[in-house]
N, C-alpha and C positions, 0 to 999 in steps of 0.2 A: 348328145349323152353316148352315143353310139360310137362317136369317135375315141373315147378312151379304150373302147376295146380292138380300135384298131390300128394304134399306134403299135409299131416293132418295139419287143422286149427288147431290153439291153441288161447284160449283167456288168455294169461299169464297176472296178477295182480299183480304189486307190494303191499305190503300193510307192512306200517310202524307202530311200535305200539307206545305208551306214556310208560315214564317210568309211573310204577302203585305205585309206593313208592319213598321215597327220599332214598338214602345211597348209599352203594357200590356196582356195579356188578360186580360178579365174574363168573368165568366159571362152568357149573353144576359138573364136576369132583372136585370141591371144596367141595361139597354139603356132608355133614357126613350122607349120605342115599344110599345104593348100588342101590337102584332102580332110584334114579333121577343121582347118579354121573356116573352109567357106561351106562345111556341111556337108561333104559328097559322103561321109560316114554315116552320118547321122545328126541326133540332135542330143544334149549333154553339156558337160563344162571339161575343164581340165584342173589339175592339180600340180602344186608345183611343192613336189615331196620335201619335208624334212626327216624322213626315216625311210628305210630301204623293205620294211615288211606290209606287204599287201594282201589285204585281207577280203573276204568274200562282202561285200555290200547288200546281200540278200541269201536266201535259201532256197536251192533250187539244184540243177545239174550243171554240170561243165561239161557244154559243149567242144569246146576242144583248147586245148594248153597249146601254144606255138611251138615246134621243136627247140628253141631257142629260148625258151620260157621267160621271154620279154611281153607277153601278151598271153590275155583268154578271155574268152569267151561262155559267159554265163546266161541259163536261162531260166526265166521264174516259172511258175506254175501255169503262168496265165499267156504263156508263149514269148514272150517279150524277153528280149537278147539284149545283154549289155556287155561291152567291148571296152576291156582295160588293158591300156597300149604306154607299157613304161618305157617313156623318153620317147624322143623323136631318134629316127636313124641306127636306134640300138640294135637291131637284127644284124648288122655288119658286126657286132661284138661275138657273133656266132654263141652265144650263150654264155661267153665267159660273166662272172660276176651275178649269174641269175640261179636260182635254183627252186624247180618247181616243188611244191608240196602236195598237190594233187595230179591227177590225172584225167587225160578226157573218159567223160563216163562217171565220173564221181556225183555223187549227191551233194552237196555242202550245206552247210547252215551258216545264218549271218553269223561274221565274226571268227568264223574259221581261216587260218592262216593257209593264202593261195599260192605266193611267190615269194621268196626272201630275194632281195638284191644288194648289189656292192653301191651306195649310193655316191660314195667317195670314189669310188673308180669311175662311174659315168662322167663323174664332173671332171677328174683327173685327165680323162681320155677326150674330154672336148664336147661330150653329148650334151644336149639339153634335156633334163630329166622331169621335163611337164608330163603329167600323165593323162592323156583323156579317157574320160569315163563316158561313154557314149551307146544310145538307144539304136542300134542298127537296123533294126524292123520298128520305124516309127510309125509306119502305117497301121500299128497295131493300138496307137495311143487316140483317146478321145482327144486330147489338146497339146500343144506343146508343152515339156515338161516344167516345174517350176525348181529354178536352180538356185541356190546359196552361195551366195561368193563372199569370200573373207576367209577368215580362220578356221580350219577344220583339225578338229582331233582326230583321230582313227577309233572306229568305231562308235562316232555319234552318230544319233538318230538326225535323218530330214536334210543331208548333201542333196539330193537330188528328187520329188517328188512329182508322180504322173498317174492319170487315170487311164485303163485300157478300156477298150472296147467291148472286149468279152464279158 
């Protein structure tokens, strides 16, 4: 009986992300960049986009928009941070074809447009448009995230779900 009072209290919270893009979601292992495919950056999935409009998968804060607007880091109120990286090696485009609609420090709501990009330009220049969606501070998770693989539509609920330890 006494053991119920000795157990540490945890405030687990389940968080479910909206699909930030339309397309086909795939495991990170299919991303043609070892940093993502081998899980060095974090856990999550990737989307092969069919559109060039990236929305926020959650309500929170923009921690950082990369200067070339090809990637953004968002933070949920729980402290969990999500990196969304549009394409592979797209930093070498130096921002050409990308337009950030938010800036570092902005508060965003789920569904708000973050970045617009020219998907046709990425493809014509020979870049992979695969877009990793990664939890970068996975130590805050209670378990591995649940990932939905297959066709996704921008704004749909349930792309990625996880529980935090806080």
